[in-house]
RODO-2510 file (C-alpha; in nm, 4 decimals, decimal comma):
residues 411
     n   res          X          Y          Z
     1     m     5,5382     1,0406     0,4246
     2     a     5,3917     1,3812     0,3463
     3     p     5,2987     1,6436     0,6239
     4     l     4,9054     1,6671     0,6657
     5     p     4,7752     1,9228     0,4583
     6     a     4,7266     2,3043     0,6230
     7     p     4,6121     2,4440     0,2941
     8     g     4,5180     2,7930     0,3872
     9     h     4,2350     3,0224     0,5242
    10     m     4,0301     3,0483     0,1878
    11     g     3,8240     2,8272     0,0018
    12     v     3,9194     2,8040    -0,3376
    13     d     3,8031     2,6218    -0,6772
    14     y     4,1261     2,4274    -0,7790
    15     e     4,1862     2,2506    -0,4159
    16     q     3,9817     2,0337    -0,2148
    17     r     3,9858     2,2175     0,1210
    18     v     3,7588     2,2200     0,4094
    19     d     3,3878     2,1606     0,3337
    20     f     3,2128     2,3254     0,6062
    21     g     2,8744     2,1646     0,4840
    22     r     3,0248     1,8456     0,5520
    23     l     3,1908     1,9426     0,9080
    24     r     2,8357     2,0651     1,0257
    25     d     2,6464     1,7575     0,8883
    26     h     2,9250     1,5379     1,0667
    27     r     2,8887     1,7198     1,4166
    28     l     2,5473     1,7097     1,3974
    29     g     2,4939     1,3417     1,3008
    30     r     2,7021     1,2353     1,5830
    31     a     2,5332     1,4253     1,8630
    32     r     2,2014     1,3065     1,7153
    33     a     2,3611     0,9433     1,7215
    34     a     2,4474     1,0040     2,0775
    35     l     2,1106     1,1294     2,1870
    36     e     1,9815     0,7971     2,0227
    37     a     2,1636     0,5675     2,1885
    38     s     2,0928     0,7491     2,5208
    39     e     1,7955     0,7273     2,7763
    40     c     1,7423     1,0978     2,7115
    41     g     1,4610     1,2782     2,5283
    42     a     1,6360     1,5449     2,4577
    43     f     1,9892     1,7030     2,5387
    44     l     1,9917     2,0536     2,7005
    45     l     2,3367     2,2398     2,6269
    46     f     2,5145     2,5145     2,7877
    47     d     2,8768     2,4139     2,6974
    48     f     2,9597     2,6401     2,4384
    49     y     3,1766     2,3982     2,2632
    50     n     2,8752     2,1735     2,2543
    51     i     2,6578     2,4282     2,1213
    52     r     2,8732     2,4730     1,8325
    53     y     2,9228     2,1446     1,7838
    54     t     2,5249     2,0670     1,7590
    55     t     2,4002     2,4645     1,6380
    56     q     2,7128     2,5222     1,3961
    57     t     2,7078     2,9084     1,5739
    58     w     2,9881     3,0739     1,7704
    59     i     2,9617     3,4150     1,9432
    60     g     3,2663     3,5566     2,1624
    61     g     3,3838     3,3972     2,4538
    62     a     3,3111     3,7127     2,6845
    63     l     2,9193     3,5972     2,6223
    64     g     2,9614     3,2611     2,5379
    65     d     3,0743     3,1505     2,8660
    66     k     2,8104     3,3640     3,0693
    67     m     2,5466     3,0411     3,0932
    68     t     2,3343     3,2614     2,9034
    69     r     2,3181     3,0730     2,5606
    70     y     2,2023     2,7066     2,5211
    71     a     2,0884     2,4520     2,2805
    72     l     1,8240     2,2140     2,2633
    73     l     1,8420     1,8777     2,0748
    74     i     1,5037     1,7174     2,0599
    75     r     1,5120     1,3487     1,9125
    76     g     1,3773     1,3852     1,6017
    77     e     1,3802     1,7274     1,5631
    78     e     1,6245     2,0420     1,4588
    79     p     1,8443     2,1794     1,6889
    80     k     1,7024     2,4944     1,8577
    81     l     1,9023     2,7858     2,0108
    82     w     1,8745     3,0793     2,2400
    83     d     2,1572     3,3209     2,2176
    84     f     2,2559     3,6699     2,3392
    85     g     1,9611     3,9469     2,2233
    86     s     2,0690     4,0544     1,8578
    87     a     2,3015     3,7118     1,7730
    88     a     1,9741     3,5490     1,7141
    89     r     1,8683     3,7597     1,4946
    90     h     2,2057     3,7242     1,3022
    91     h     2,1814     3,3736     1,3362
    92     r     1,8281     3,3801     1,1096
    93     l     1,9974     3,5771     0,8437
    94     y     2,3535     3,3837     0,7897
    95     s     2,2977     3,0504     0,9205
    96     p     2,0729     2,8979     0,6674
    97     w     2,1173     2,5374     0,8377
    98     l     1,9160     2,6600     1,1087
    99     d     1,5245     2,7046     1,0963
   100     p     1,4720     3,0687     1,1247
   101     a     1,2074     2,9780     1,4012
   102     d     1,4612     2,8152     1,5965
   103     c     1,6695     3,0676     1,6572
   104     h     1,5535     3,2565     1,9907
   105     a     1,6704     3,5444     2,2096
   106     g     1,7422     3,4236     2,5147
   107     m     1,8722     3,5132     2,8731
   108     l     1,9039     3,3420     3,2034
   109     g     2,0851     3,5703     3,4134
   110     m     2,4700     3,5888     3,3468
   111     r     2,6146     3,3731     3,6017
   112     g     2,3463     3,5097     3,8808
   113     a     2,3995     3,8449     3,8120
   114     i     2,0254     3,8883     3,7159
   115     a     1,8985     3,7035     4,0439
   116     p     1,6753     3,3789     3,9557
   117     t     1,3971     3,5598     4,1611
   118     a     1,3262     3,7505     3,8270
   119     g     1,1798     3,4438     3,6721
   120     l     1,4188     3,4139     3,3631
   121     m     1,5085     3,0440     3,4584
   122     e     1,1450     2,9546     3,5229
   123     s     0,9811     3,0808     3,2302
   124     a     1,2965     2,9282     3,0076
   125     i     1,2516     2,5778     3,1537
   126     r     0,8239     2,6159     3,1018
   127     q     0,9044     2,6912     2,7452
   128     i     1,1662     2,3868     2,7338
   129     k     0,9155     2,1690     2,9095
   130     g     0,6197     2,2606     2,6653
   131     m     0,8530     2,1614     2,3575
   132     l     0,9390     1,8171     2,5068
   133     e     0,5440     1,7824     2,5842
   134     d     0,4726     1,8639     2,2185
   135     a     0,7401     1,6080     2,0944
   136     g     0,5845     1,3331     2,3140
   137     l     0,8616     1,3670     2,5363
   138     a     0,7167     1,4725     2,8472
   139     g     0,8135     1,1899     3,0439
   140     a     1,1669     1,1206     2,9064
   141     p     1,5235     1,2417     3,0994
   142     v     1,6766     1,5723     2,9958
   143     g     2,0695     1,5216     2,9502
   144     v     2,2321     1,8585     3,0382
   145     d     2,6123     1,8979     3,0267
   146     i     2,6819     2,1699     3,2724
   147     v     2,4231     2,4077     3,4608
   148     e     2,3887     2,6813     3,7213
   149     p     2,2463     2,5067     4,0411
   150     p     1,9532     2,7566     4,0453
   151     f     1,8422     2,6485     3,7069
   152     l     1,8937     2,2820     3,8008
   153     f     1,6509     2,3375     4,1005
   154     e     1,3693     2,4932     3,8740
   155     m     1,4157     2,1801     3,6158
   156     q     1,3615     1,9908     3,8906
   157     r     1,0931     2,1547     4,0574
   158     q     0,9050     2,1774     3,7074
   159     g     0,9274     1,7957     3,7261
   160     l     1,1899     1,7366     3,4279
   161     s     1,4513     1,4475     3,5454
   162     v     1,7723     1,5490     3,4718
   163     v     2,0939     1,3248     3,3852
   164     d     2,4442     1,3701     3,2510
   165     a     2,4512     1,4838     2,8797
   166     q     2,8158     1,5906     2,9305
   167     q     2,9534     1,2266     2,8915
   168     l     2,7840     1,1736     2,6104
   169     m     2,8823     1,4750     2,4119
   170     l     3,2297     1,4364     2,4707
   171     d     3,2510     1,0902     2,3427
   172     a     3,0372     1,2342     2,0451
   173     r     3,3327     1,4809     1,9684
   174     l     3,5756     1,2149     2,0259
   175     i     3,6409     1,1099     1,6821
   176     k     3,7272     1,4042     1,4313
   177     s     3,6334     1,4066     1,0298
   178     a     3,8686     1,5076     0,8081
   179     d     3,7489     1,8462     0,7874
   180     e     3,8209     1,8876     1,1637
   181     i     4,1731     1,7384     1,1429
   182     m     4,2744     1,9634     0,8458
   183     l     4,1391     2,2657     1,0807
   184     l     4,3495     2,1440     1,3773
   185     t     4,6354     2,0945     1,1083
   186     q     4,5948     2,4667     1,0038
   187     a     4,5774     2,6070     1,3634
   188     a     4,9065     2,4319     1,4357
   189     a     5,0834     2,5304     1,1245
   190     m     5,0096     2,9125     1,2482
   191     v     5,1604     2,8351     1,5547
   192     d     5,4830     2,7051     1,3572
   193     g     5,5045     3,0408     1,2130
   194     v     5,4649     3,2435     1,5448
   195     y     5,7591     3,0390     1,6953
   196     q     5,9921     3,1537     1,4435
   197     d     5,8881     3,4821     1,5502
   198     i     5,9610     3,4040     1,9016
   199     v     6,3117     3,2454     1,7991
   200     e     6,4112     3,5556     1,6367
   201     v     6,3057     3,8278     1,9086
   202     l     6,4055     3,5853     2,2054
   203     k     6,7188     3,7736     2,3243
   204     p     6,8074     3,9401     2,6648
   205     g     6,5879     4,2673     2,7371
   206     i     6,2649     4,1482     2,6044
   207     r     5,9805     4,0853     2,8804
   208     e     5,7779     3,7199     2,9234
   209     n     5,4424     3,9584     2,8688
   210     e     5,6173     4,1137     2,5265
   211     i     5,6465     3,7540     2,3800
   212     v     5,2525     3,7122     2,4772
   213     a     5,1861     4,0049     2,2952
   214     l     5,3762     3,9295     1,9933
   215     a     5,1931     3,5848     1,9761
   216     n     4,8557     3,7290     2,0208
   217     k     4,9101     4,0108     1,7406
   218     r     5,0380     3,7228     1,5037
   219     l     4,7876     3,4532     1,5413
   220     y     4,4607     3,7325     1,5259
   221     e     4,7216     3,8796     1,1569
   222     m     4,7009     3,4978     1,0668
   223     g     4,3375     3,4604     1,1089
   224     s     4,2834     3,3045     1,4515
   225     d     3,9262     3,3296     1,5811
   226     q     4,0424     3,3039     1,9654
   227     v     4,3961     3,3360     2,1343
   228     e     4,2770     3,1594     2,4635
   229     a     4,6056     3,1581     2,6664
   230     v     4,9765     3,2094     2,5847
   231     n     5,1883     3,0761     2,8994
   232     a     5,5458     3,2508     2,8658
   233     v     5,7826     3,0919     3,1584
   234     s     6,1332     3,1429     3,1986
   235     g     6,4563     3,1411     3,3951
   236     e     6,3996     3,0749     3,7740
   237     r     6,0128     3,0819     3,6855
   238     c     6,0716     2,7248     3,5020
   239     n     6,0717     2,5337     3,8056
   240     p     5,8112     2,4542     3,9170
   241     h     5,5832     2,5450     3,6322
   242     p     5,3751     2,8155     3,7325
   243     h     5,1476     2,8052     3,3709
   244     n     5,0990     3,1575     3,3226
   245     f     5,3450     3,4433     3,2240
   246     s     5,4708     3,7618     3,4036
   247     d     5,6552     4,0915     3,3162
   248     r     5,9946     3,8996     3,3877
   249     l     6,3110     4,0179     3,1717
   250     i     6,4732     3,7209     2,9669
   251     r     6,8230     3,7258     3,0650
   252     p     7,1553     3,5883     2,9197
   253     g     7,1401     3,2011     2,9483
   254     d     6,7738     3,1676     3,0440
   255     q     6,5906     2,8509     2,9583
   256     a     6,2254     2,9730     2,8615
   257     f     5,9301     2,7773     2,7506
   258     f     5,6248     2,8516     2,5866
   259     d     5,2405     2,7396     2,5235
   260     i     5,0407     2,8732     2,2448
   261     i     4,6641     2,7831     2,2908
   262     h     4,4406     2,9192     2,0127
   263     s     4,1994     2,8189     1,7739
   264     y     4,1108     2,8613     1,4286
   265     n     3,7472     2,8364     1,3073
   266     g     3,7008     2,6673     1,6513
   267     y     3,9666     2,4222     1,6697
   268     r     4,2395     2,4388     1,9190
   269     t     4,6035     2,3989     1,9636
   270     c     4,8275     2,3300     2,2700
   271     y     5,1551     2,3621     2,1701
   272     y     5,4645     2,4218     2,4002
   273     r     5,8242     2,4495     2,2938
   274     t     6,1531     2,5103     2,4897
   275     f     6,4570     2,7569     2,3805
   276     s     6,7633     2,8541     2,5859
   277     v     6,8421     3,2462     2,5253
   278     g     7,1921     3,2776     2,3552
   279     s     7,3503     2,9810     2,5071
   280     a     7,2585     2,6687     2,6896
   281     t     7,4364     2,4704     2,9896
   282     p     7,5059     2,1058     3,0470
   283     s     7,2189     2,0892     3,3003
   284     q     6,9274     2,2481     3,0445
   285     r     7,0271     2,0396     2,7662
   286     d     7,0038     1,7150     3,0180
   287     a     6,6927     1,8204     3,0770
   288     y     6,5871     1,8607     2,7535
   289     t     6,7155     1,5593     2,6074
   290     r     6,5218     1,3586     2,8963
   291     a     6,1885     1,5273     2,8355
   292     r     6,2688     1,4388     2,4569
   293     e     6,2863     1,0811     2,5230
   294     w     5,9870     1,0744     2,7409
   295     m     5,8062     1,2416     2,4220
   296     d     5,9283     1,0073     2,1810
   297     a     5,8903     0,6916     2,4160
   298     s     5,4800     0,7979     2,4590
   299     i     5,4475     0,8935     2,0716
   300     g     5,5990     0,5382     2,0329
   301     a     5,3215     0,3936     2,2273
   302     v     5,0366     0,5509     2,0301
   303     r     4,8470     0,3327     1,8167
   304     a     4,5021     0,2419     1,7195
   305     g     4,3674    -0,0369     1,9825
   306     a     4,6322     0,0648     2,2608
   307     g     4,5212     0,1948     2,5765
   308     t     4,6100     0,5349     2,7386
   309     d     4,7522     0,3315     3,0171
   310     q     5,0328     0,2073     2,7571
   311     v     5,1188     0,5896     2,6801
   312     a     5,1012     0,7083     3,0763
   313     a     5,3111     0,4190     3,1783
   314     v     5,6233     0,5557     2,9494
   315     w     5,6236     0,8471     3,1420
   316     p     5,8204     0,9049     3,4730
   317     a     5,6189     0,8606     3,8068
   318     a     5,5374     1,1851     3,9978
   319     t     5,8089     1,1013     4,2593
   320     e     6,0849     1,0266     4,0095
   321     f     6,0974     1,3942     3,9229
   322     g     6,0395     1,5670     4,2206
   323     f     5,6525     1,5805     4,3246
   324     e     5,5014     1,3705     4,6207
   325     d     5,2035     1,1808     4,3912
   326     e     5,0573     1,2100     4,1078
   327     m     4,8087     1,4836     4,2080
   328     a     5,0592     1,7188     4,2417
   329     a     5,2369     1,6390     3,9229
   330     f     4,9071     1,6591     3,7159
   331     g     4,9320     1,8108     3,3569
   332     l     5,3100     1,7720     3,3471
   333     q     5,3560     1,4645     3,1685
   334     f     5,0328     1,4722     3,0308
   335     g     4,7682     1,4265     2,7252
   336     h     4,4510     1,5823     2,6198
   337     g     4,2323     1,5646     2,3754
   338     l     4,2092     1,8684     2,1144
   339     g     3,8932     1,9767     1,8985
   340     l     3,6205     2,2423     1,9909
   341     g     3,7587     2,2284     2,3279
   342     l     4,1157     2,2373     2,4561
   343     h     4,1116     1,9333     2,7038
   344     e     3,8564     1,6966     2,5296
   345     r     3,8955     1,2956     2,5668
   346     p     4,1129     1,1243     2,5746
   347     i     4,2663     1,2710     2,9128
   348     i     4,6302     1,0434     2,9737
   349     s     4,8272     1,0837     3,2934
   350     r     4,9276     0,8548     3,5487
   351     l     4,6865     1,0083     3,7660
   352     n     4,3763     0,8424     3,5942
   353     s     4,4542     0,6298     3,2961
   354     m     4,6179     0,3452     3,5248
   355     r     4,2800     0,3123     3,6945
   356     e     4,0631     0,3813     3,3719
   357     p     4,2251     0,3597     3,0523
   358     i     4,0558     0,4679     2,6843
   359     e     4,1261     0,2439     2,3754
   360     l     4,2675     0,4676     2,1383
   361     q     4,0923     0,4844     1,7941
   362     v     4,1960     0,5955     1,4366
   363     g     4,0565     0,9889     1,4005
   364     m     4,1483     1,0791     1,7797
   365     v     4,3197     1,3937     1,8004
   366     f     4,5422     1,4657     2,1149
   367     a     4,8259     1,6664     2,2655
   368     l     5,0994     1,4966     2,4629
   369     e     5,3170     1,6935     2,7046
   370     t     5,6355     1,6249     2,9022
   371     y     5,8276     1,8010     3,1421
   372     c     6,1577     1,7906     3,3187
   373     p     6,3107     1,9919     3,5666
   374     a     6,6928     2,0293     3,5435
   375     d     6,9066     1,9462     3,8030
   376     d     7,0290     2,2925     3,8303
   377     g     6,7321     2,3648     4,0525
   378     f     6,5247     2,6134     3,8582
   379     s     6,5365     2,5709     3,4919
   380     a     6,3007     2,3037     3,3021
   381     a     6,2163     2,1691     2,9955
   382     r     5,8577     2,1461     2,8308
   383     i     5,7738     1,9917     2,4980
   384     e     5,4667     1,9132     2,3594
   385     e     5,3673     1,7497     2,0472
   386     e     4,9776     1,7314     1,8907
   387     i     4,9072     1,3572     1,7470
   388     v     4,6155     1,2577     1,5037
   389     i     4,5933     0,8654     1,4729
   390     t     4,5422     0,7314     1,1299
   391     e     4,5219     0,3862     1,0050
   392     q     4,8958     0,4343     0,9149
   393     g     5,0286     0,5125     1,2773
   394     p     5,0502     0,8492     1,4615
   395     r     5,1193     1,1438     1,2563
   396     v     5,2586     1,4927     1,4229
   397     l     5,0941     1,8249     1,3458
   398     t     5,3102     2,0500     1,5205
   399     l     5,6430     2,0909     1,3127
   400     f     5,8533     2,3472     1,4664
   401     p     6,1679     2,1867     1,5447
   402     a     6,2008     2,0150     1,8732
   403     q     6,4139     1,7201     1,8339
   404     s     6,6901     1,8652     2,0408
   405     l     6,7185     2,2101     2,2491
   406     v     6,6973     2,5040     2,0016
   407     v     6,9493     2,8006     2,1403
   408     a     6,7700     3,1647     2,0025
   409     n     7,0260     3,3955     1,9168
   410     p     7,3447     3,1959     2,0014
   411     y     7,6175     3,3940     2,0980
***
């Protein structure tokens, strides 16, 4: 079966690639459907992935996650956006799918740096309340995804009924369109190439942070719009997994694993690979083999109509690989949805999936992660594959070789 297409970064006239107009229509349509199916008169969105999903706008994470940007989706109306200063004017010029009159400058306080007593939140809520009254929705609940406590308190003080919209928006984002799947595949293809670069330089004397720098450089050169994180873990740091990187020098015989998390046109990867440096011990190979077996078993359990509990059930219990309970081992045998956010639905683990399974559906995209500590007491193997469920079954987006342990620069 041919790989899923990752055709490149440019739109061209001789191939069908991502149709961004269709992508915008799909996302806004699903958000509107979620609103119409709810009790809410409007969704007020602060989560910057939800803002992008509904307004098709984006500014850098340094400003986008400061709880200052927000969007209002009112029943039967076009989305309205409040953005950081001059970004609103930029949207009026370059985002023609938005009515210029709906692009506002906004400021609420930069996560409390401007105190609520300055009145910015009070006036913003008064404006929103007026828009709801004009739409004939004065008494309808307002769905909010994430919120600062002072903003929530002010909404309540002004008489607005607030309910949870995050659950509804995550459901809306659950099924990916063909355009979203192509962007996710392109993002994974970029990491395929970065792993080739890593294997070539993974030699004694290079530091973990140098690998992180290399990955960042190459991804931005290839067109990434955000490198969210790169984990680089080697040697005695592999077990237990620290979920970070350090300045540790790579040494001969180390086992090392990496996780590359970046986005292309907003769509993210979470993509682990494990290598040994120069040579591998039987203990390291055995750990890798078991991690691969768990991975293959979980992919084998993926099909439309199956439950996430069936996927989690093929993974070992926490006590089988050295942890006291599933909370302590969370994130090691793990699955999570991918899209505009790194951790979307479904979340798959023994911690939650056995109690509340989710039915897998065609169009879901998620990552599956396995981890196996080695019996030498410090090495460990970590593997991750990104999966899309198609009518023909699961397809793997992450193509850098991982069926057996890769030894980088063997002696």
